[in-house]
N, C-alpha and C positions, 0 to 999 in steps of 0.2 A: 309669065314661068309657064314653061310645059312640062319640063325633063327634069328629073332630081340632077345631073349635069349641070342646068344653069343655076341652081339651087345651090349647090357644091360650091360654083365657083363665086356665086354672089358671099357666100359666108368666108370664104379664101376671102375676098374683096374689101369685106366690112372689118372683120375679125383679123387683118394681118398687123396691125400695131398691136395688139394684145398677145396674141400667141404663135408660137412656129408653125411651121404649114402641116406638119404631121398632128401636131395638137387639133388644129382648128377641123382636119379631117376627122378625127376620134368624137370632136363634139357634134358634129354632122351626124356622124352612123349613131350618137347615144340618142340624139333627135329623133332620127327616124326608127330606130328601134321603140321608143315612146311612143311616138305617136303612128306609128304603122303596126303596133304588136306583133315585130317581126324580127326575127334576130339578127344582130346586123353582118356577122359571121354572111348570112347568107346573100349580104348586100351586093350587085351591079352597078356599079356607078354607072356605066355605058349603057345599061339597061334604056331601051327606048323607048319602053311604057313609059303614059305620060301621066303626070301627077294633077289629079282633079283640084279648081279651084279652093276650095273650103281648105282638103290637106295642106295646097301651096301658101295660104294665107296664114295658116299655123305654124309652115316651118319659120315663116318673116317674121312672125309675133313673137316666137322666142331667139330668133336671131337679133332682135329690137332688144332683148332683154338682155341678150350677152353681149351688146355692143357697149353697155353701160358696166361691163368686167362684171357683172351678178354671176356668183357661181352656177354652173350648169344644175348643180343638185339642188341648188337652192328652186329655180326656177323649173327643174322637175318635180321635185317637192320629196326625191328618194335617192339613197349611197346604195351602192353595192360595199358589201364587206362579208369576206369568209364566209363565203356561198349564199349569202340571205342580200334582202332588199331591205333595207330599213330606211323609215321617216326621217329626213332631216328638215330643218329650216334653219332663221337665222338665229335663234335661242340656240344651237348647238353646233359643236364644232362636225366639219364635214371627214368622216373616217376616212383614213389614210391607209394605204398600202404596209409603210412603217409597223401601223398599231395592230395590223393583220400577222405581222412577223413575232409581236411578241405574244397575240394569243395563241398562236401557232405553237412555240415556245414552252408557253408554258401548261396547256393541253398535252404536249408531247411529256413533260417533266410529271404531270399528275396523273396522265389516263388511269393507269394503274391500280393509285389509291383509292381504298374500299367507300371512304366516307373524306368530303373536306368539307371545310366553312370557308366562305371565301366574301372580302371585301372589294369591293370596286369603287375609289374615291375618283368621286369628279367624272363621273358617266356621263353626262354629256348626252347622247341620243340613246346611250345603252347597249354601244354596239360592243364594250370587250366583256359587261356581265355577261349579257343574251349568249354569245358567242361560245364562251365556256362555260356554261347554263347547259346550250345546246350538244357540246362537245364531251363536258363532263356531267352527266344527268345525275350523278351522285351526291353534285357539289348542292350544297345550301350557300346558297346567291345573296350576298345584299350589296346593294350600291345606294351610292349617296350623290347629293349634288346640292352647290346654295342656287341653283337654279328650280325656280318652279315650274318654267316654263320649259324648260330641259326635261325635267323630271316629267313633265305630261308626255312629252314625245316618246320618251326612255319605255314609260309604262306602256303607251302603244304599242309600242316595238315587239316588245316582249309577249304582250296578249298576240298579238299579229303572228309570232312564233307558239303561241301554245305553251307559254313557259311561265313559270311560277319565280318572281324576283323580290326579295325584299326591299321597296323602296324608299329612302331615308331622305328627308330634306334637313340639311344642315351644313353648317361653313367648318370646313376640317381644321382650320384657325383655332377653333373653339372646341377641339375635340373631345376636351377632361370635362367638360360643361354636357352633354349629351352621352358619350360611351357608358357601355354600363359599366361596374367595375368586374363583373363576371365574364363580361364578353369575350371569346376569344376565338382566334383565326388562324387557320391553318398556312391560308393565303391571303394578302392584303397586294392590291397590283393600285397601279396609278399611272395616267396618262397626263400629267399636271399641265398646268401656264408656267412655262420655263424660256419664254422669248423675251430678250432685253429691247429697250427702247434702240438700242443702237443696230442690231436687226432689223430692224422695221425699214430700213431704208431700201432692203434687198429684197422684200418683200413685195409679191406681187399684189393688185391692187384688189382681185378678186377674194382675197384673205385679210388685204387691210383693210377694205373698208365692209366687206362684207359678213364677216365672221365674229362672232363675240369675243373682243376685245378679255372681259373676263378669264375666259378659257384661254389665254392665248397668253399673256401679258403677267411681266414681272416689273418690277421696281429695276434699275439698273443698280441699288446698291444690297438691292439685297435677291439672286438671283437663284438659289439655292431655297427661296423661304418655305416652299411646299415640302420640298424632299425635307426639309428639317425638320416640321411639323409631323410628316408622317410617318418620317423615319422614328422621332420620338414616340409617337400615337404605339409605335409596331414594338418597343421594348416591354409595354403592358399590357398588350392585347394581340400579340402572336403566339401562339402556343413554340412549347419547345423545340426546335428545329422548324417553325413554321418560317414560310418564304416571303421576301419581299422583290417585288417586282415594279420597276419601273421604266416608261420611256423618258428621254432625258435628251437633254440638248447638247450636240455632236461637239459642241466650243469648248463644254464644260466637264467633260466625261470626268476627267482625273479628278477636280474639284469635288461633284457628286460621290462619287469613289469614295474619296478621304472623307469626307461627311461622314456616309456610313461605315467606315470602318472605325471612326470616334466614336460614335456610337455605342459600335462592342458587338457590330454585326460579324460574323464569320463568310467565310468563302463568296468573298464582293467579287463578284466577275463585272466587267463590261462588253457587254456582246454587239457587234457589226451588225448590221440591216443588209440587205443584197446588192446596196450600191456600195460596202465597204467603210460605213459611214459608222462611229458610234452611236450608237443610239437606243443603246436597253441596257439595263444594269438587272442584275440581281443578288442577293445576300439572305444569307441565313441565319436565323436570331435560336442562339443558345441561350439558356439559363442553368 
């Protein structure tokens, strides 16, 4: 392999059974940026510059990993989210653009609020909590997760961004056992597990086989388990006029909104993402 064009063609050939052509090109450019420390936007695939043997070997090694359907973010150990580069691994969900939209919505809603106490439930890599703390510096941010391994990554990400966040190792399904009675929040946000077993058949291998199932899936008979528990916790631990924000299952948007309304929340809104999919929910708590 002497030229980038040859390597790019090999990526297309070897990965065509897993990804569409445009996505393979993006994967190649991500690998290029990672290996060369150059921005992919300036890359010219038709460049006549040769690739030295060591660099070519690195391209091929990553390609072989990609051929197993392992996510590129896990291979490189990083993922971009809301203007930040965060560490990720097999213990954390890979941050997604839809979650960026949720963060952006919360930032715009609360950027003029002088003080905020905020809880992120199921923080994973810490992407939501860290992005909110970075763009709402006045916020006192708490982030919890059941996975100790995920929390270690989240702590490293917060440290890299030079942000102070209170991390909590706990199971949200047992919130009444660890939450201090006097603890109150202005905002509770969560991207909880919400994918049902029947939806797994439509999922890509790189999600199904490599991302943590504990953070993705719920039982078929209790698809709203986490929304139920988190909103119940909010009834005791949200301040008057406090806000609840969720990323939701698009196929259960109506049911999720109905559950939150039955809990006594007001101004329950289902919000669509950039693809016009029901993806977020916001609700206000009155006392």
